[in-house]
Residue, then its C-alpha position, 0 to 999 in steps of 0.5 A: x188417201x184411198x182408206x180417206x175417200x172409202x169414209x167419205x163414200x160410206x156417207x154417201x147414199x146411191x142417190x146423192x148425186x155426188x157423181x164425181x166422188x165415186x170416180x175418183x174412187x174408182x179410177x183409184x181401183x183402176x175402173x174407167x167407169x162403175x161396172x153394170x154387171x148382175x153378179x147374180x146371174x154372172x157365173x163365176x169360176x170356182x177356181x177365181x173363187x178358190x184363188x180368192x180364199x187362197x190370198x185372203x188366207x195368206x200370214x204374210x200380206x202381199x199383193x202378189x199372187x203366191x203361187x209356187x210352180x207357176x209362174x206369174x211372176x209380179x201379178x196382182x191381178x187376174x182377169x178371165x177372158x170366155x170364147x168368142x164364138x164364131x162360124x170357123x166353130x162349126x168345122x170342129x164337130x168334135x170334142x178331141x179337137x177344137x179351136x178356141x178364141x179370146x179377145x185380149x184387145x181391151x186389156x186397160x192400158x198400163x197392165x202387163x202380162x206376166x203369166x197366161x193360163x188356159x184351163x180346160x175341163x176334161x171327162x172320161x169316155x167311159x164307153x172306150x175303157x180308161x187310158x191316159x191322153x195327152x192334152x196339147x195346145x198349139x198358137x194359130x200362128x196362120x189360119x188354114x185355107x180350106x183346098x189351098x194350105x194347112x194352118x201355122x201352128x206352134x206348140x206351146x204346152x200340152x199335159x197329161x190327163x186321163x182320171x178316172x172322174x173329170x179334171x181340169x187340165x191347165x196350160x201355160x199360153x203365155x208366149x200367144x197371148x203375148x203375141x195377140x197384145x202386140x199382134x191383135x189383128x193376128x190372133x187366131x186363136x188356139x187349138x186344142x186337141x187330145x193326142x196320145x201320149x206320145x202325140x200321135x193321133x189315137x184310135x178311139x178317144x178315151x178323153x172328152x173336153x168340154x166345149x165352149x158352147x156349154x155355157x156353165x161354170x165347166x166351159x174352157x177359160x183363160x185366165x191372164x195373170x198382169x201387174x198393173x205396175x201400182x204397187x211396191x213390192x216389200x221386202x220380208x222385213x219391212x213386212x215384219x217391221x210392219x206387222x211389229x210396230x201395228x202389233x205395239x201401237x193397238x195393244x196400248x192402252x191409250x186413254x189420258x188422264x184428262x180422259x182424251x184419246x191418244x193416237x191409235x187405231x179406231x173400227x171403220x167398217x166398209x160395207x159395199x152394199x151401204x154403198x150400192x157396190x154390192x151388185x159388182x163386187x162379189x167378194x168380200x162383202x165389206x172390209x175392215x179399213x180402220x182409220x188413225x185419230x187422236x192426240x200427239x202428246x209431249x214427250x211422244x211415247x215410244x208406242x206412238x211409232x213416231x219419226x224423229x221429225x215428228x219428236x223435233x215438231x212436238x217438242x217445238x210444239x210445247x215450247x212455242x204452240x203458235x210456231x208449229x201444229x202438233x204431230x198428226x195421227x197417221x196411219x204408220x202400217x197398212x194392209x193390201x185386201x183382195x177383191x173379186x169382181x165385175x168389170x165394165x166388160x162384164x169380166x170377172x177379175x181378182x184384184x189385189x190393192x194395196x194400202x188399204x186397211x190400216x195396221x197402225x197408227x203413229x205421230x207424224 
């Protein structure tokens, strides 16, 4: 169990030499090896930080991203990609029309794309006044050849822009991302350009697009939403029942007359700095995992969240202790956490992990 491994890992130091334990835990987190990124030098997109804050501030525990109006379906992971520069970039000399290329060939196996957004930052051209214009994006199906053929393009999305100050234009490019994954050899990138609202070529550019060569937090980014298939979706009834059982169990007095504790939740804080993981985990710095410990006495009280089987087992144990052991104190309600980190390719990832923190304990 992941919480159990975290308990053990907190007792280890980075120099303990127990690499297998760390490897097993990284595997559970969906990582093939420990990332070696330097978060102090990495550019963390503000949009990813905001998405992390939004997810951690939800009142209802869910591993999927709650983004109303966004078509991301069952995504529990967001990965960011920056433009891969090449000689082709030299053909585009202005900020109103250029190509962007994103390499999705190293997406982890088993992760299914459920959404993809191109985020392009704009700045108004104050020298020509205010006017709204349209930012459009094409999937380059086939690149053109100079003097021989024009490129084959497919329009996939467009958005109106032209505010007084710089803004972020979000374009839906799911169809292109899905095609690139299926046909990696035919990934020729995206063509982004500014047009008039009716789609015609403007005489004057009122909105400039920030180019990918500007290596800062306002460079164009591709947000890819994925479902790793490892999380089960809980119904609203299950979520409310889990919270009810957790509040009942954790709100009781657990001290018995003989001095022993009944089954209950105990504090356990996992500090990522203590285990040497704070160099690649951006947020959170740690989290309250908790753990379950205590006695399951006969007769089992209602607040111990016991199953019928546990009640029968405890009854048999009270009559014949040598026949079966007592029921065990285990987690009965668990919650997810969100982690913002740098992966093995030094790309920024936001991922929701299921069953990471104990909400309530019971006898099972």
